PAKE-390554 format. One record per residue (C-alpha): residue in one letter; x, y, z. Coordinates in steps of 0.05 Angstrom, whole numbers, always signed. Layout:
<atoms>
ATOM,type,X,Y,Z
ATOM,a,X,Y,Z
...
</atoms>
This chain:
<atoms>
ATOM,type,X,Y,Z
ATOM,x,-182,+369,-91
ATOM,x,-238,+349,-45
ATOM,x,-216,+378,+21
ATOM,x,-163,+427,+43
ATOM,x,-137,+424,+113
ATOM,x,-184,+457,+162
ATOM,x,-240,+467,+111
ATOM,x,-279,+402,+111
ATOM,x,-275,+331,+136
ATOM,x,-237,+284,+91
ATOM,x,-277,+228,+59
ATOM,x,-253,+160,+78
ATOM,x,-237,+107,+25
ATOM,x,-221,+35,+43
ATOM,x,-177,+3,-11
ATOM,x,-175,-73,-13
ATOM,x,-120,-119,-39
ATOM,x,-116,-194,-34
ATOM,x,-64,-220,-83
ATOM,x,+2,-197,-113
ATOM,x,-30,-170,-178
ATOM,x,-75,-126,-134
ATOM,x,-15,-92,-102
ATOM,x,+9,-69,-170
ATOM,x,-58,-37,-183
ATOM,x,-72,-5,-116
ATOM,x,-7,+34,-109
ATOM,x,-26,+89,-159
ATOM,x,-98,+89,-134
ATOM,x,-76,+102,-62
ATOM,x,-29,+158,-85
ATOM,x,-83,+190,-128
ATOM,x,-136,+186,-73
ATOM,x,-88,+217,-23
ATOM,x,-74,+274,-72
ATOM,x,-149,+286,-80
ATOM,x,-158,+295,-5
ATOM,x,-184,+226,+15
ATOM,x,-164,+191,+78
ATOM,x,-145,+121,+57
ATOM,x,-143,+55,+93
ATOM,x,-107,-4,+61
ATOM,x,-135,-73,+76
ATOM,x,-95,-135,+58
ATOM,x,-140,-196,+60
ATOM,x,-82,-245,+60
ATOM,x,-112,-286,+4
ATOM,x,-42,-295,-25
ATOM,x,+9,-287,+29
ATOM,x,+82,-307,+27
ATOM,x,+121,-264,+75
ATOM,x,+185,-260,+33
ATOM,x,+149,-246,-33
ATOM,x,+101,-197,-1
ATOM,x,+160,-158,+27
ATOM,x,+193,-157,-41
ATOM,x,+130,-132,-75
ATOM,x,+117,-78,-24
ATOM,x,+190,-55,-28
ATOM,x,+191,-56,-104
ATOM,x,+127,-15,-108
ATOM,x,+143,+33,-52
ATOM,x,+76,+12,-22
ATOM,x,+61,+29,+50
ATOM,x,+47,-28,+99
ATOM,x,-27,-49,+103
ATOM,x,-67,-16,+158
ATOM,x,-105,-81,+169
ATOM,x,-88,-153,+151
ATOM,x,-145,-203,+150
ATOM,x,-100,-265,+144
ATOM,x,-154,-303,+105
ATOM,x,-104,-354,+77
ATOM,x,-118,-407,+26
ATOM,x,-173,-458,+17
ATOM,x,-228,-475,-32
ATOM,x,-263,-417,-66
ATOM,x,-321,-421,-18
ATOM,x,-277,-426,+44
ATOM,x,-232,-370,+23
ATOM,x,-288,-323,+2
ATOM,x,-325,-337,+67
ATOM,x,-263,-325,+108
ATOM,x,-252,-257,+76
ATOM,x,-325,-237,+84
ATOM,x,-329,-256,+158
ATOM,x,-264,-219,+173
ATOM,x,-280,-157,+131
ATOM,x,-351,-147,+156
ATOM,x,-335,-125,+228
ATOM,x,-275,-84,+204
ATOM,x,-319,-47,+154
ATOM,x,-369,-33,+209
ATOM,x,-315,-2,+252
ATOM,x,-283,+38,+196
ATOM,x,-349,+66,+168
ATOM,x,-318,+93,+103
ATOM,x,-353,+133,+49
ATOM,x,-328,+86,-6
ATOM,x,-296,+17,-13
ATOM,x,-249,+7,-73
ATOM,x,-236,-63,-99
ATOM,x,-192,-82,-157
ATOM,x,-186,-141,-204
ATOM,x,-221,-208,-201
ATOM,x,-195,-250,-144
ATOM,x,-239,-280,-89
ATOM,x,-223,-221,-43
ATOM,x,-250,-173,-95
ATOM,x,-317,-208,-95
ATOM,x,-319,-220,-20
ATOM,x,-306,-148,+1
ATOM,x,-353,-120,-53
ATOM,x,-409,-164,-27
ATOM,x,-398,-145,+45
ATOM,x,-397,-70,+29
ATOM,x,-457,-73,-16
ATOM,x,-499,-110,+36
ATOM,x,-476,-59,+88
ATOM,x,-500,-2,+44
ATOM,x,-430,+25,+33
ATOM,x,-416,+48,-39
ATOM,x,-366,+5,-76
ATOM,x,-321,+22,-135
ATOM,x,-292,-33,-179
ATOM,x,-227,-19,-216
ATOM,x,-219,-63,-279
ATOM,x,-294,-70,-287
ATOM,x,-324,-101,-349
ATOM,x,-269,-150,-366
ATOM,x,-300,-213,-395
ATOM,x,-269,-276,-425
ATOM,x,-336,-311,-437
ATOM,x,-308,-372,-401
ATOM,x,-350,-387,-340
ATOM,x,-305,-446,-323
ATOM,x,-255,-394,-297
ATOM,x,-270,-374,-225
ATOM,x,-245,-304,-241
ATOM,x,-300,-295,-293
ATOM,x,-353,-308,-240
ATOM,x,-319,-259,-193
ATOM,x,-317,-205,-248
ATOM,x,-391,-211,-266
ATOM,x,-418,-213,-195
ATOM,x,-372,-157,-170
ATOM,x,-393,-110,-226
ATOM,x,-467,-121,-211
ATOM,x,-461,-102,-138
ATOM,x,-417,-41,-148
ATOM,x,-437,+32,-153
ATOM,x,-378,+59,-193
ATOM,x,-347,+18,-250
ATOM,x,-279,+37,-277
ATOM,x,-262,+5,-343
ATOM,x,-195,-3,-377
ATOM,x,-220,-8,-449
ATOM,x,-280,+6,-494
ATOM,x,-298,-68,-500
ATOM,x,-304,-71,-424
ATOM,x,-351,-11,-426
ATOM,x,-394,-46,-478
ATOM,x,-398,-109,-435
ATOM,x,-424,-69,-377
ATOM,x,-476,-34,-420
ATOM,x,-500,-100,-450
ATOM,x,-509,-128,-380
ATOM,x,-556,-70,-363
ATOM,x,-511,-31,-317
ATOM,x,-527,+44,-314
ATOM,x,-485,+87,-360
ATOM,x,-475,+140,-307
ATOM,x,-438,+88,-264
ATOM,x,-390,+67,-320
ATOM,x,-325,+105,-332
ATOM,x,-272,+92,-384
ATOM,x,-207,+112,-349
ATOM,x,-150,+70,-375
ATOM,x,-107,+19,-338
ATOM,x,-78,+29,-268
ATOM,x,-30,-28,-279
ATOM,x,+1,+14,-334
ATOM,x,+7,+72,-286
ATOM,x,+52,+29,-241
ATOM,x,+91,-1,-299
ATOM,x,+108,+66,-329
ATOM,x,+127,+94,-261
ATOM,x,+174,+34,-247
ATOM,x,+200,+19,-317
ATOM,x,+265,+58,-314
ATOM,x,+282,+30,-245
ATOM,x,+267,-41,-269
ATOM,x,+309,-34,-332
ATOM,x,+367,-6,-292
ATOM,x,+371,-68,-248
ATOM,x,+424,-121,-260
ATOM,x,+371,-175,-267
ATOM,x,+392,-201,-335
ATOM,x,+467,-197,-320
ATOM,x,+459,-236,-255
ATOM,x,+422,-291,-292
ATOM,x,+471,-293,-350
ATOM,x,+418,-269,-399
ATOM,x,+423,-219,-456
ATOM,x,+367,-175,-484
ATOM,x,+332,-210,-541
ATOM,x,+370,-274,-527
ATOM,x,+315,-313,-491
ATOM,x,+241,-323,-484
ATOM,x,+201,-317,-420
ATOM,x,+149,-366,-395
ATOM,x,+98,-355,-340
ATOM,x,+44,-407,-324
ATOM,x,+4,-415,-262
ATOM,x,-69,-428,-279
ATOM,x,-97,-495,-255
ATOM,x,-124,-510,-325
ATOM,x,-52,-511,-350
ATOM,x,-10,-537,-293
ATOM,x,-58,-585,-256
ATOM,x,-80,-627,-315
ATOM,x,-22,-676,-330
ATOM,x,-40,-684,-404
ATOM,x,-47,-609,-416
ATOM,x,+18,-595,-378
ATOM,x,+55,-649,-417
ATOM,x,+32,-620,-483
ATOM,x,+52,-549,-464
ATOM,x,+120,-572,-439
ATOM,x,+131,-609,-504
ATOM,x,+116,-545,-541
ATOM,x,+164,-506,-497
ATOM,x,+218,-557,-511
ATOM,x,+210,-548,-587
ATOM,x,+210,-472,-580
ATOM,x,+272,-474,-536
ATOM,x,+312,-506,-593
ATOM,x,+307,-439,-629
ATOM,x,+301,-392,-569
ATOM,x,+323,-413,-499
ATOM,x,+268,-402,-447
ATOM,x,+268,-380,-374
ATOM,x,+209,-399,-330
ATOM,x,+201,-363,-263
ATOM,x,+153,-406,-222
ATOM,x,+121,-403,-154
ATOM,x,+131,-464,-110
ATOM,x,+64,-495,-126
ATOM,x,+77,-492,-201
ATOM,x,+150,-513,-192
ATOM,x,+127,-576,-156
ATOM,x,+84,-595,-215
ATOM,x,+144,-586,-262
ATOM,x,+193,-629,-222
ATOM,x,+230,-675,-270
ATOM,x,+188,-654,-330
ATOM,x,+224,-593,-358
ATOM,x,+253,-604,-427
ATOM,x,+324,-583,-446
ATOM,x,+330,-509,-461
ATOM,x,+278,-489,-409
ATOM,x,+309,-460,-346
ATOM,x,+268,-458,-282
ATOM,x,+275,-397,-238
ATOM,x,+246,-384,-169
ATOM,x,+193,-331,-157
ATOM,x,+214,-261,-177
ATOM,x,+193,-193,-152
ATOM,x,+156,-140,-192
ATOM,x,+217,-102,-217
ATOM,x,+254,-165,-237
ATOM,x,+192,-190,-272
ATOM,x,+189,-126,-313
ATOM,x,+263,-131,-329
ATOM,x,+255,-203,-353
ATOM,x,+195,-184,-397
ATOM,x,+228,-123,-426
ATOM,x,+290,-163,-446
ATOM,x,+252,-223,-475
ATOM,x,+247,-238,-549
ATOM,x,+180,-272,-536
ATOM,x,+133,-282,-477
ATOM,x,+89,-344,-468
ATOM,x,+39,-337,-411
ATOM,x,-29,-353,-383
ATOM,x,-30,-290,-340
ATOM,x,-77,-232,-355
ATOM,x,-29,-182,-324
ATOM,x,+30,-205,-366
ATOM,x,-12,-197,-429
ATOM,x,-20,-124,-411
ATOM,x,+51,-113,-387
ATOM,x,+82,-144,-450
ATOM,x,+38,-99,-493
ATOM,x,+62,-37,-457
ATOM,x,+134,-60,-462
ATOM,x,+126,-75,-536
ATOM,x,+145,-149,-529
ATOM,x,+109,-203,-569
ATOM,x,+64,-246,-526
ATOM,x,+30,-313,-537
ATOM,x,-27,-328,-489
ATOM,x,-33,-402,-472
ATOM,x,-108,-400,-463
ATOM,x,-169,-408,-506
ATOM,x,-196,-339,-490
ATOM,x,-176,-273,-459
ATOM,x,-213,-221,-419
ATOM,x,-163,-170,-446
ATOM,x,-177,-169,-521
ATOM,x,-148,-99,-527
ATOM,x,-79,-131,-520
ATOM,x,-94,-168,-584
ATOM,x,-129,-114,-625
ATOM,x,-85,-57,-602
ATOM,x,-25,-92,-571
ATOM,x,+27,-147,-582
ATOM,x,-13,-206,-556
ATOM,x,-39,-267,-593
ATOM,x,-85,-319,-562
ATOM,x,-61,-388,-585
ATOM,x,-94,-439,-539
ATOM,x,-58,-500,-512
ATOM,x,-51,-547,-571
ATOM,x,+23,-565,-579
ATOM,x,+27,-557,-654
ATOM,x,-11,-491,-654
ATOM,x,+33,-462,-599
ATOM,x,+98,-483,-633
ATOM,x,+75,-457,-701
ATOM,x,+53,-390,-671
ATOM,x,+119,-383,-633
ATOM,x,+162,-396,-694
ATOM,x,+120,-347,-734
ATOM,x,+127,-294,-680
ATOM,x,+202,-304,-675
ATOM,x,+209,-294,-750
ATOM,x,+157,-238,-757
ATOM,x,+147,-203,-690
ATOM,x,+89,-154,-686
ATOM,x,+103,-80,-685
ATOM,x,+100,-49,-615
ATOM,x,+35,-11,-601
ATOM,x,-4,+10,-540
ATOM,x,-78,+28,-528
ATOM,x,-90,+103,-527
ATOM,x,-112,+111,-454
ATOM,x,-57,+67,-426
ATOM,x,-17,+129,-412
ATOM,x,-1,+128,-337
ATOM,x,-58,+172,-313
ATOM,x,-115,+123,-300
ATOM,x,-111,+128,-224
ATOM,x,-116,+204,-227
ATOM,x,-179,+199,-270
ATOM,x,-209,+150,-220
ATOM,x,-193,+193,-160
ATOM,x,-222,+256,-192
ATOM,x,-286,+220,-210
ATOM,x,-292,+193,-139
ATOM,x,-279,+262,-111
ATOM,x,-341,+286,-149
ATOM,x,-388,+228,-133
ATOM,x,-369,+210,-61
ATOM,x,-404,+252,-9
ATOM,x,-359,+279,+46
ATOM,x,-373,+257,+117
ATOM,x,-414,+303,+163
ATOM,x,-373,+354,+201
ATOM,x,-360,+335,+274
ATOM,x,-420,+351,+317
ATOM,x,-466,+363,+258
ATOM,x,-509,+307,+233
ATOM,x,-509,+311,+158
ATOM,x,-531,+279,+94
ATOM,x,-494,+274,+29
ATOM,x,-491,+341,-7
ATOM,x,-547,+339,-59
ATOM,x,-504,+380,-106
ATOM,x,-455,+323,-111
ATOM,x,-485,+275,-161
ATOM,x,-457,+221,-206
ATOM,x,-444,+249,-276
ATOM,x,-491,+226,-331
ATOM,x,-432,+197,-368
ATOM,x,-357,+197,-356
ATOM,x,-300,+184,-402
ATOM,x,-226,+198,-398
ATOM,x,-238,+265,-431
ATOM,x,-242,+299,-363
ATOM,x,-167,+296,-360
ATOM,x,-121,+313,-418
ATOM,x,-79,+256,-446
ATOM,x,-18,+300,-440
ATOM,x,-27,+307,-365
</atoms>
């Protein structure tokens, strides 16, 4: 632990979240940093903000209220990124932390990383190195740029580490730590499975498939959406489908859903886990759901042409099938008849956040003691190379 009470000033970490998937990832990070002696400040940029859904997510996760809310709101990518940057800059100047921690690949991730880097504040990126190879996805641009302005890069998988090395990032900054999303899932799984979610919806484990779609490439193009809905209609003949959708997606689906596909409203984190765990099959365009279904051992078909999470394919239950109607239907029928065996990547063990916090405790210089101007301790240096071996898998 970095600092015991009365012995040394506590280093200050600002942790940034901007969208619902970020909340899932920051909960274990905040807990682990607190345990390592950091003083933490939680900044919610407000990139995605629905009061009712935010309250559900914070309650489900046991996440403390944000210390600061930037209320950036929606807008084009440029407008939203600029709004976060102009709000975060003066706040960062006031807080003067030793480290800023950003997660994922949303506009807030990029915006806050850029502000901190230009202010000379060290930045750590959790989920670094993910690459789909598809530059038409705004998230891919965010991933690449964020990684190249950050000082510490925490990767979920060996392929992510290789991406960072190939892009010329220094090995001493790259750490293979596992997946913080899995930390949260494993911590919440029993509670989620104990909820009456399926009973209240009249569902039975293994008696339905789950659909999640939200990406503009799938729901904003009428031809693509029509093809995917046609595929869902064919699949629903063999396996009824439930489709939780946020209002924006639901509006696109109005009057278009085929028989056998049941539309639900937005669901919280625990209900989402319960629906995934009970599903016979998941069809999604979400990166997070690809990971969650792998950990839960549920077959997943990804309705995209690529994935930034190939470990869910090579060491999980995921299969990338694209968006062609016939291909999707054929893959679904094949999966229903011959589901893959459950499996999970080795480091997705529930301890990623602790690895991250312990690495940051070594590389982040403590603040000067009050009344004593000070520089970072020269004895505290980034390790030449870091892997998850610093913490035992049985921890």
